[in-house]
Each structure stands twice: as structure tokens, then as C-alpha cells.
N, C-alpha and C positions, 0 to 999 in steps of 0.2 A: 266477219272480217278480222284479220289479225295483222299486226304490224311486222314489218321486215326491216329491222334497224341496221344501220351501218356504223362501224366502230372506227376509232382513231381518226375522227374528223375534228378539226379545230372549231369548237362551238363556243369560244370565249366571247364572241360578239354575234348576236342574232338579232333579227329584225322581223316584225310582223307587218311592216308597211306593205301596202298594195294599192292598186287603183280599182275603183268601182265607178262605172260609167264615166271613165276618164278622169275621175277626181282622186287625188292622193289621199289615203286614209291611213291612220296609224295601226289599224287592226281590221281583219276581215270579219270580226264579230259584229252582229247587229241584232236589234230587238224587233221581233216579229209583231205584227198587229194582234192585239188582244182587246176585246171589248170590256167595258164595265170595270175598270181597274179600281174604282173606289170601293168595290166589294172587298178588295184586298187591304186597302188602306185609305183613310180619309182624304189624303192628298192625291191619291190615284195617279193618273197620267202625268200630272205636274211633277210629282216626285220622281216618277220613272224617267221623265224627260231630263230632269236635273242630273240624275245618275248617268244617263246616256251622254250628256254634255261633258260631265266630269271625266268620263272614261274615254270619250272621243269616238263613240259608236254611232252608226246610223240608227235612227228610230223610225219605224213605220207606225203611223198612228191609225188606229181603227176608226172607221166611220162611226161606230157605236161607242165612241169615247164618252166618258162622264166628265171630261174636261174639254173646253173648247180648243180648237186648233191654234187660236191666237195665244192662249195661255201656255200651251205646250211649247210652241216654237219660240216663245219669249225666253225660254231657258237655254236656248242654243249658245254654244261657245265654240263656234268653228265647225261643229259637226253638222251633218246633213239630216234632213227630215223628209220622208216620203209619205204620201197620203194614200191609205188603202181605200178602195171604193167598191161598192156594190152598184150595179146598174139596175135601176128600177123601171117598172112599166111607165111611170111618170118620169120621163127623161129630164124634165125641168129640175127636179129635185137633185138628181145626180149632177147635172150641169152646174147648178149653183155651188155644190160642194167642190167640184173641180176648179171652178173659177176663183172661189174663195181661197182654196189651198194655194193656187198659183200666185194670187195677189199677196199672200202672206209669206211667200218665200220657200214653200215646199219645192223639192227638187225633182220629184217624179210622182207619177200616179201608178199605184199598184192595184190593178183590177183583179178581184177574186172571181174565178171562173168555175169553181168546183161546187157551187151551191145554188143551182137553179131552184132547188127546194132544200129545206133543212133535212139533214139525215135524222134518223131516229136515235136520239141521244139518251140512252137508257139511264145514265147517271143523273141527268136532269129530270127524267121521268120519276126515278126512284126518290130523288130529293124533293120532288114537287117544286122545282125551281120556278120562281116568279121574280122578275126584277123588282128590287125594293123601291117603293114609291118615292122615297126622298132622293133617289139618284136620277139625275136628269141627263138626257142625251144632248149635251151642249152644242154639238155641231149642227143640230136641227133647230136650235133656238135662234131667235134674233140676236146677232152678235152684240148689239147694243145692250141687250138684256143680260146675255151670258157673261159679258165682259165688263159689266158695270163696276166701277171702282169699289163701291160698298157692297158688292154682291147682290144677289137677288133673294127675296124672301122665300122660305121653303114652300110656301103655299102659292107661289106665283102661277098664274094660269098657263096651261099648256096651249101653245099655238097649234094651228092646224098641221104645220109641218112637223112639229115635234111629236104630235099624236101619230102622224104617219110613220115617223122613224121608230116609234115604240112598238110597232107591229113586227119589227125585225124582218125575218125573211118572207113575210106574207106578201110583200109588194114587189118581190123580185121579178124581173122580166124573164119568164121561162122560154120566150122566143129568141133569146139572145144567141147570136152566132158570130163566128169569125167575120162574116160578111157585114153584119149590121152593128157590131160592137166597136171593133178597133178603128175602122175608118171614121165612125162618128166621134169617138174620143179624140182622134187626131185632128178632127175638124174644129174642136172647141178648145184645144190647148196646145201649146208649144212644148209642154213638158214631155220627157220620155215616158213611154207606156211600158210597164212591166206586168207580165201576166203571171198571176199566182194560182197554183193548183194544177200545174202540168206534171204528168207522170209518164208520158209516152214520147217516143221519137216522132210519131205522126203529128202530134200537136206542137212539138217543137218546130217541125218544118213549117207548119202553118203560122206560127208566131213570127218566123223569119219572113215568110211570104207577105205578111201584113205589116211588116215594118216595126215590130216591137223591139224595144231596146234590150230586153232581158226576159228570162222566165225564172220563176221560183218553183223548184221541185217541192211540192207540198201535198199532203193528203188531209189538210185541215185538222191536224192533230189527231188523226185517226177517228174523227167524229162524223164523217160524212158517209162514205161508201164502205160498208162492211165487206171485208175480203180484199180490199185494194192493196196494192204493193206497199211495203214499207218504203219510205222515201230513199233510204240508202240503197235499196235494191233497184229502184227506178232510176237513180242518178246516172249510172253509166250509159244507158241508152239515150238519155236526154243529152248528155255531154257529147256523145258521138254524133248525134244528129245536129247539134249546135255548131260543131266545128269552130271556125273563127268568125262565124256570122253573127253570133248573139251571145251575150253573157249568161251564165247559168249560176243561180244561187240555190242554196239548200235550206230547208226548213223541216224540222220534225225529229223527235227522238234524241235531241242533244241533251246530254246530262253531264258530260265530262269534256275536258279539253282534248282528250284522245278521240272523241267522237268528231270534234271539229277538224282535227288533223286528218281523219279518214275521209271526211267529205271533201276536204281540199285536195287530198291525194287522188280522189276519184274524179276531180275536175271542177268542183264548185269554186267559184271565184269569191263568194262570201257565204257566211253561214249565219242564219237567223234562228232565234229561239225565243220562247215566251215563258214557258213554265218555270224554268230556273229563276228568272228575274222576278216573276210574280211571287214565287215563294219568298224571295228576298224582300220584296216590297211588303208582303204581309208580315214578315219578321220585324223589319225596322225601317219602313218607309224608304226614303231616298238612300240612306246609308246601307240599308239591307239590299236594295237593288244594286247599288254600286259594289257591295261585297260579292254578290253573285257574279257580276261581270268580272271583277278582279280575280275571283277563283278560277273562272273559266279561262281567262287570259293567261294566268300563271300556269295553269295546267297545259294549255297549248304550247307555251314557251318551253315548259319542262319536256313535253313530248318531242318537240323539235330537237332539243339538245340531246335527248336520249336516242333519237333515231339518226342523229348526225346531219340534220338539216339546219341551215343558217338563215334562210329566207323563205318567204312564201313561194317564190318562183322555183325553189329547189324541190318543193314537195310535189311528187307525182305518183303515179300508180305503182311505180317500182317499190314503193315503201309499204304497200298493202298486199296481203294475201287475200284474194277474193275466193269465196266458196265456189265449188263447181256448180254448173247450172242446176238450179233447183226447180225452176218453173219453165215450162215451154208453152207455146201458143201455136195452134194450128188454124188453117183456113181451109174451107171446103172449096174445091175447084172442079171443073169438068174438063175431060180431055176432048180431043177432036171428035170422038164418037159419042160424046155426051155422058160418058161414064164418070160418076162422082169419084173424086180423089181427095185424099187428105194430105195437105202440104204443111210442113213445118216452116213457120215464118219467124219465130223468135225463140231464143233461149236466154234466160237471165239467171 
């Protein structure tokens, strides 16, 4: 994807303000959910949350956070927080997380749908990754213990629910479907339901059918299905299928402000990322994460000025050259005589 800039535009005043789920925000940048952030820095999600609040960004908190949702949202300063969720075979565990998030002021539930099982993550295999024993999954702990004013002792006994959480994807509900997931979630919460992990027009149509508020175009950081589309390649078909019925957000592969601009131009309403802010968190805690957010924000604003756009609303596909179709998909059909035919159904 290449940019198509326009010249001699007055860009003396630009704005990145937009609306997300009807709420006015200063920037379309947001922090995607990422587990175990204390692996990057001792203050983990608490420092990340403080950086998000300082910058004015939405933060999506991972179910597998090493900091409780109460401590995370306590850093809020007018910015919004959404709760990422996996739906387990034991629905009671998922329901407790949803109700706890709603009670604590989270504004949406982001249900991850691309991980009925964990993909084969070769980097983790090569590194022989095992979560460090001193890092606790505080969203699975008793809130009174996790949020105790004096903290909890490193050797505090694991509860049954925290032991359940520590199995990560092993307890996911592999029977999950549009029919039994979204209606159930809507029955236990009044919060908007956002579906994360959508890559196709077909699933976008189903998200609309089942009353979801938004979809996040995501391939789980490229760590789930080997050979899946890059999210930037999947984005146009999702946006086309969404129309004006549902908001579309983007996640994956963002490294520069120009990447954010391209996703916005292709129809994303907000752009989420994790790796850049995690690198910042590892570098210098809250200030490092804030630095990463500021760099991306400044690069987005620079790209807007150099392309001649003054607001998020002005950014559209006319500012992006898209590659000619590189991928096609066929379906086998039969004619009236029963003869097998090959029909082109998609080009991207």
C-alpha cells in the first residue's frame, strides 16, 4: 500500500479527534489487549494504563493481565477501558469477569473469537516459554486479595479459579458459535459487544446479524492460523461488508504512524496495537509506553499534514494506492446437469 498525497492544502490546523462507539476521543489510537505485561516491566498493566490515560487512548485489558482490572482502571483520566474476554467451557468464570468489569466502569466487552485452540507458537516453543511463577493472574484472584492495600505475599496460595486461569487456552469452549456466544453475552451484560479476530466479510455480516457493536480486524498478532491474511489485506472486505451497520477497528502490524493512516484510509474507525507500546514499557515503564504512543501520534499527524488531510473524517481510500488483487478464492458449484464448476467468489 502506497500513499497518494495532495498538495497545497491548508494544514496549519489539524485534528485527530473522532468518535468511537459514540464517544468523542482525542485520537483513534488504542492499546490492544496483551497478556502478562509484568514480563516487560514490574509495573506491567498499571504503568501501561497510566500511559494510556496520559495520552487519552482507549486501553483494552487482557483477561490474562498480571494486574487486576480494578488497579488498571484506577489510572483512568477521562479515557475509556474495554475488557477483553475468552469464553470458557465453565461459563460461570467468564460471567464473573464480565460482571466485574461492568461494575468497575469498563465500557465494552471485547470477545476474542480466533482462538478455540491455541495456535502453534514456534517462538514460545523455541524459547521454552513458561509463565514465571511469581507473576499472578490477578483477574482470576479474589479481588479482596488482589487489591489488598498492602499487597499480597509472593507465596499466597492459588485459588481454584486462579489455577483455572493459569491453564490459559486449555479451558476454552471449542463449541462456541455465533448462536451460543453473542446472545449469551448480551443476556448477562448491557455493555456493547465487540468481536475481535474477524478477517472476512461473511463473519462481519454475522456480527451485524447478532447485534455486535463493532468488529476488530485481527489475526492475533499472526500467532494463530499460519497462512491467514495480513490484517491490512483483510480490512477492505470487512469494511465493505460493515457498511454503516457496525464500526470496524484494526489491529496488527502497526509500527509507524503511516500504518495507522493507511488503516484509517481503508475504513478503520480506530487502530489498536500492542507490540510498540510493550517495547516502550520494557524500555522505561509508564514513560516508555507514553513515548511509544507519542511517537505514533506525532507520526500520524505528520502523515496527515504531508498528505493534505486535516481531520480523521477527511482520510479515505483516495489517499491510498492499493495493490492489484493478489489473492483469489473459488468455490465449487454444480450446474443444472450436476457438472462441477469452479466459481470465483472473492479477489483481494
